C-alpha positions as CSV (number, residue, x, y, z in Angstrom):
1,X,-0.2,-0.1,-0.2
2,X,2.6,2.4,0.9
3,X,4.5,2.1,-2.3
4,X,1.2,2.4,-4.2
5,X,0.7,5.6,-2.5
6,X,4.1,7.0,-3.1
7,X,3.7,6.2,-6.6
8,X,0.3,7.7,-7.6
9,X,1.9,10.9,-5.5
10,X,4.4,11.2,-7.8
11,X,2.0,10.6,-10.6
12,X,3.4,7.1,-11.6
13,X,0.0,5.9,-12.3
14,X,0.9,2.5,-13.8
15,X,3.5,1.6,-11.2
16,X,0.8,2.5,-8.5
17,X,-1.9,0.2,-10.1
18,X,0.5,-2.8,-9.8
19,X,1.1,-1.9,-6.4
20,X,-2.4,-2.1,-5.6
21,X,-3.0,-5.1,-7.4
22,X,-0.4,-6.8,-5.1
23,X,-1.8,-5.1,-2.1
24,X,-5.4,-6.4,-3.4
25,X,-3.9,-10.0,-3.9
26,X,-2.2,-9.8,-0.5
27,X,-5.3,-8.8,1.4
28,X,-7.7,-11.1,-0.4
29,X,-5.7,-14.0,0.5
30,X,-5.7,-13.1,4.3
31,X,-9.1,-11.6,4.2
32,X,-7.9,-8.4,5.7
33,X,-11.3,-6.6,4.7
34,X,-10.4,-3.2,5.8
35,X,-7.1,-2.8,4.0
36,X,-8.7,-4.4,0.9
37,X,-11.2,-1.6,1.1
38,X,-8.8,0.9,1.2
39,X,-6.6,-0.6,-1.4
40,X,-9.6,-0.8,-3.8
41,X,-10.5,2.6,-3.0
42,X,-6.7,3.6,-4.1
43,X,-6.9,1.5,-7.1
44,X,-10.4,3.3,-8.6
45,X,-8.5,6.8,-8.1
46,X,-5.6,5.6,-9.9
47,X,-8.2,3.9,-12.8
48,X,-10.0,7.7,-13.0
49,X,-6.6,9.3,-13.5
50,X,-5.7,6.9,-16.2
51,X,-9.0,7.5,-17.8
52,X,-9.7,3.3,-17.4
53,X,-13.4,4.3,-16.2
54,X,-14.7,0.6,-16.6
55,X,-11.7,-0.6,-14.6
56,X,-12.6,2.0,-11.8
57,X,-16.4,0.8,-11.9
58,X,-14.9,-2.5,-11.8
59,X,-13.2,-2.1,-8.9
60,X,-15.6,0.2,-6.8
61,X,-18.4,-2.5,-7.3
62,X,-16.0,-4.9,-5.7
63,X,-15.6,-2.6,-2.8
64,X,-19.3,-1.9,-2.9
65,X,-19.6,-5.5,-2.4
66,X,-17.2,-5.6,0.5
67,X,-18.7,-2.4,2.5
68,X,-21.5,-4.6,3.9
69,X,-18.8,-6.6,5.9
70,X,-17.0,-3.4,7.1
71,X,-17.6,-2.2,10.6
72,X,-15.6,1.4,9.7
73,X,-18.5,3.9,8.8
74,X,-16.0,6.3,7.5
75,X,-14.6,3.6,4.9
76,X,-18.1,2.6,4.1
77,X,-18.8,6.2,3.1
78,X,-15.8,6.5,1.1
79,X,-16.6,3.5,-0.8
80,X,-19.8,4.9,-1.6
81,X,-18.3,7.9,-2.7
82,X,-15.8,6.1,-4.9
83,X,-18.6,4.0,-6.8
84,X,-20.7,7.3,-7.4
85,X,-17.8,8.9,-8.6
86,X,-16.8,5.8,-11.2
87,X,-20.5,5.7,-12.1
88,X,-20.3,9.4,-13.2
89,X,-17.3,9.0,-15.1
90,X,-18.7,6.1,-16.6
91,X,-22.1,8.3,-17.6
92,X,-24.5,6.3,-15.4
93,X,-25.9,9.7,-13.5
94,X,-29.1,8.0,-12.6
95,X,-27.3,5.2,-10.8
96,X,-25.1,7.6,-9.4
97,X,-27.9,9.4,-7.7
98,X,-29.2,6.6,-5.8
C-alpha cells in the first residue's frame, strides 16, 4: 500500500496500479477486509486518473460488495463516494444519484 500511495503521489499511475494489485491480492488472500477496501479505493483513484473508467467501476463495485462486511462507517462512506464517482465517470448518472 505504501508503495502504491507513493507512486500515485508522484503521478506514476501505472506503477501505482501494479502496487495496488499486489496489495489487493495479499489482502484478499488473508481476508483483511478494511485494508482490502482501502486498496480498492486507491486503485479506483488511479484508474480514474488513467481514464480507465470501466476498470474504476469494476474496482468500486468490488469495494461496494465488500462494504457490507465492514464496520468502519467512514470507510463505508468513502466506498459509496468512490462508487458514485466511477458511475459518473461512466455516464451512469441515474445510478450515481441513488
